[in-house]
C-alpha positions in Angstrom: -38.9 23.1 281.6 -35.7 24.6 283.5 -34.7 24.3 286.8 -32.0 26.6 288.0 -30.1 25.6 291.4 -27.6 27.5 293.4 -25.9 26.2 296.4 -23.4 28.1 298.6 -21.8 28.9 301.8 -22.4 32.1 303.6 -19.8 34.1 304.9 -22.0 35.0 307.5 -22.0 33.4 310.8 -25.1 30.8 311.1 -27.8 32.4 312.9 -26.5 36.0 312.2 -28.8 38.7 311.5 -26.5 39.0 308.5 -27.3 35.7 307.3 -31.1 36.1 308.0 -30.7 39.3 306.1 -29.2 37.3 303.2 -31.8 34.9 303.1 -34.5 37.2 302.9 -33.7 39.2 300.8 -32.9 35.9 298.4 -36.5 35.6 298.9 -37.5 38.8 296.2 -36.0 36.5 293.7 -39.4 34.6 293.3 -41.2 37.6 292.4 -39.1 38.1 289.1 -41.6 37.2 286.1 -41.4 33.6 284.8 -40.1 32.5 288.1 -42.3 29.4 289.5 -41.8 26.7 292.5 -39.2 29.3 294.4 -37.6 26.9 297.2 -34.9 27.7 299.5 -32.8 25.1 300.9 -30.9 24.1 304.0 -27.9 21.7 303.9 -28.3 19.5 307.1 -25.3 16.9 305.1 -21.9 17.3 306.9 -20.9 15.4 303.8 -20.1 18.9 301.8 -19.3 22.5 303.0 -22.4 23.7 301.2 -25.0 25.1 303.7 -27.9 26.6 301.4 -29.4 26.2 298.4 -31.7 27.6 295.8 -34.2 26.2 293.2 -36.5 27.9 291.1 -38.0 26.4 287.6 -38.8 28.4 284.5 -41.2 27.1 281.8 -38.5 27.5 278.9 -35.4 29.6 277.8 -37.2 32.4 277.4 -38.4 32.6 280.8 -35.2 32.0 281.9 -33.3 34.7 280.2 -35.8 37.1 281.4 -35.1 36.4 285.5 -30.8 36.3 284.1 -31.5 39.6 282.8 -33.7 41.0 285.4 -32.7 44.1 287.1 -33.5 42.8 290.5 -31.9 39.5 290.0 -28.5 41.5 288.4 -28.5 43.6 291.6 -28.6 40.5 293.7 -25.5 38.9 292.2 -23.9 41.9 291.9 -24.9 43.3 295.8 -24.8 39.9 297.4 
């Protein structure tokens, strides 16, 4: 099993339509074949500069590779 995590600080203002749009668009990543246990996380601790995280699991390296090269993932990373 592989767990892939990403943490970030958004450039969008907290609570803004742009922030909500980004977070809603990110949920589409869960539909990519091979993604399991997709989670969208909000940082509540002030000890770091990150505000959000995403976590997902894959059965194996092959499943992760499908996700990583999937057109929807590539476009999300490129456009967001």
